[in-house]
C-alpha positions as CSV (number, residue, x, y, z in Angstrom):
1,M,-74.8,5.2,13.9
2,K,-74.4,3.6,10.4
3,K,-70.5,3.7,10.9
4,L,-70.8,1.9,14.2
5,G,-73.0,-0.8,12.7
6,I,-70.5,-1.2,9.8
7,G,-67.6,-1.4,12.2
8,I,-69.3,-4.1,14.3
9,A,-70.1,-6.1,11.2
10,L,-66.5,-5.8,10.1
11,C,-65.2,-7.0,13.4
12,L,-67.6,-10.0,13.4
13,I,-66.4,-10.9,10.0
14,M,-62.7,-10.7,11.1
15,I,-63.4,-12.8,14.1
16,M,-65.2,-15.5,11.9
17,V,-62.5,-15.6,9.4
18,S,-59.7,-15.7,11.9
19,S,-61.7,-18.5,13.8
20,V,-61.9,-20.6,10.6
21,Y,-58.2,-20.3,9.7
22,G,-56.7,-19.9,13.2
23,E,-56.8,-23.4,14.8
24,Q,-57.1,-22.3,18.4
25,P,-57.1,-24.9,21.1
26,R,-60.4,-25.2,22.9
27,G,-59.1,-26.4,26.2
28,N,-59.5,-23.0,27.9
29,C,-63.3,-23.0,27.5
30,G,-63.8,-25.3,30.5
31,C,-66.6,-27.8,30.5
32,G,-70.4,-27.3,30.4
33,L,-73.2,-26.9,27.8
34,G,-71.3,-24.5,25.7
35,T,-68.3,-26.7,25.3
36,M,-70.5,-29.7,24.4
37,A,-72.5,-27.6,21.9
38,F,-69.5,-26.4,20.0
39,E,-67.4,-29.5,20.2
40,G,-65.3,-30.2,17.3
41,K,-65.5,-26.6,16.1
42,N,-62.1,-24.7,16.5
43,G,-61.4,-21.1,16.4
44,L,-61.7,-17.9,18.5
45,L,-65.4,-17.4,17.7
46,F,-66.4,-20.9,18.9
47,Q,-64.2,-20.6,22.1
48,V,-66.0,-17.2,22.9
49,L,-69.4,-18.7,22.2
50,A,-68.7,-21.8,24.3
51,A,-67.2,-19.8,27.2
52,T,-70.1,-17.3,27.1
53,T,-72.6,-20.1,27.0
54,N,-71.0,-21.8,30.0
55,G,-70.8,-18.7,32.0
56,S,-74.1,-17.2,31.1
57,F,-76.3,-19.9,32.3
58,G,-74.4,-21.2,35.2
59,N,-74.2,-24.6,33.8
60,Q,-70.5,-24.8,34.3
61,T,-70.8,-24.5,38.0
62,F,-73.5,-27.1,38.1
63,G,-71.4,-29.5,36.0
64,I,-68.4,-29.0,38.2
65,T,-70.3,-29.7,41.5
66,S,-72.4,-32.6,40.0
67,G,-69.7,-34.1,37.8
68,T,-72.0,-33.8,34.7
69,L,-71.9,-31.9,31.4
70,E,-68.3,-33.3,30.7
71,C,-67.0,-31.7,33.9
72,E,-64.9,-33.5,36.5
73,Q,-66.1,-33.5,40.1
74,A,-63.4,-32.6,42.7
75,P,-61.8,-35.8,44.0
76,S,-62.1,-34.6,47.7
77,F,-65.4,-35.1,49.5
78,T,-64.6,-32.1,51.6
79,S,-66.0,-29.9,48.9
80,N,-69.4,-31.6,49.2
81,E,-71.7,-29.0,50.7
82,P,-74.4,-31.5,52.2
83,L,-71.6,-33.5,53.9
84,N,-70.0,-30.2,55.3
85,R,-73.3,-29.1,56.7
86,F,-74.1,-32.4,58.1
87,V,-70.7,-32.8,59.9
88,K,-71.0,-29.2,61.1
89,D,-74.6,-29.6,62.6
90,N,-73.8,-33.1,64.0
91,M,-70.4,-33.0,65.4
92,D,-71.1,-34.3,68.9
93,D,-73.4,-37.2,67.7
94,L,-70.8,-38.0,65.0
95,A,-68.0,-38.2,67.6
96,K,-70.0,-40.6,69.8
97,D,-70.9,-42.8,66.9
98,I,-67.3,-42.9,65.6
99,A,-66.1,-43.8,69.2
100,Q,-68.6,-46.6,69.2
101,G,-68.2,-47.8,65.7
102,R,-71.8,-47.6,64.9
103,G,-74.9,-45.4,64.9
104,E,-77.3,-43.2,63.0
105,S,-75.0,-40.3,62.4
106,L,-72.2,-42.7,61.1
107,D,-74.7,-44.2,58.7
108,T,-75.6,-40.8,57.4
109,L,-72.0,-39.9,57.1
110,A,-71.3,-43.0,55.1
111,E,-74.3,-42.3,52.9
112,L,-73.2,-38.8,52.2
113,M,-69.7,-39.9,51.4
114,G,-70.9,-42.5,49.0
115,I,-69.5,-45.5,50.8
116,P,-71.1,-48.7,49.4
117,A,-73.1,-50.7,52.0
118,E,-70.9,-53.7,51.9
119,E,-67.8,-51.6,52.7
120,R,-69.4,-49.6,55.7
121,P,-68.5,-52.2,58.4
122,L,-64.7,-51.7,57.5
123,F,-65.2,-48.0,57.1
124,Y,-66.8,-47.7,60.6
125,A,-64.0,-49.9,62.1
126,R,-61.4,-47.9,60.5
127,L,-62.9,-44.6,61.8
128,Q,-63.4,-46.1,65.3
129,T,-59.7,-47.1,65.5
130,S,-58.6,-43.7,64.3
131,F,-60.9,-41.7,66.6
132,S,-58.0,-39.7,68.2
133,E,-56.7,-38.7,64.8
134,I,-60.1,-37.6,63.6
135,F,-60.9,-35.7,66.9
136,P,-57.5,-34.8,68.3
137,S,-59.1,-32.0,70.5
138,G,-62.4,-30.6,71.7
139,T,-61.8,-27.5,69.8
140,I,-61.7,-29.1,66.3
141,T,-63.8,-27.7,63.4
142,H,-66.1,-29.7,61.0
143,V,-63.6,-29.0,58.2
144,D,-60.7,-30.4,60.2
145,V,-62.9,-33.5,61.0
146,L,-63.5,-34.0,57.3
147,E,-59.9,-33.5,56.3
148,N,-58.8,-36.0,59.1
149,I,-61.3,-38.5,57.9
150,A,-59.9,-38.1,54.5
151,K,-56.3,-38.7,55.8
152,V,-57.4,-41.8,57.6
153,M,-59.1,-43.2,54.6
154,Q,-56.1,-42.6,52.4
155,G,-53.6,-44.1,54.9
């Protein structure tokens, strides 16, 4: 047991020494609290500590989905779970409101997508004129609707 303890201690010393002298890039730790806590510190040991902290507490996942903790949020709104759920649960009402260019479900869609209030009339009009592109068939899924809205907004 004593030999195991000495072996572990030697390994830790070697890692610490190599982390001091080996200038390893930190880019592979991702983002999160661990990355922030060990910012400016180079080497293998600090990479391991940052990655372990990010993974152990689930903060990296939170940071990615919320765009915090020095993480970048995905540029596509189709990864937004509340938006996905809303469109899935309200497909019929949303189709009616987009066809009319106004309505409560369209207001909620704009809110979930983060469309500023002053840009909503243009947003509604654009969706209305592109209704057949957004809902090309009666068997379309909510994922398809969101992807089609994204295409309309980019075009």
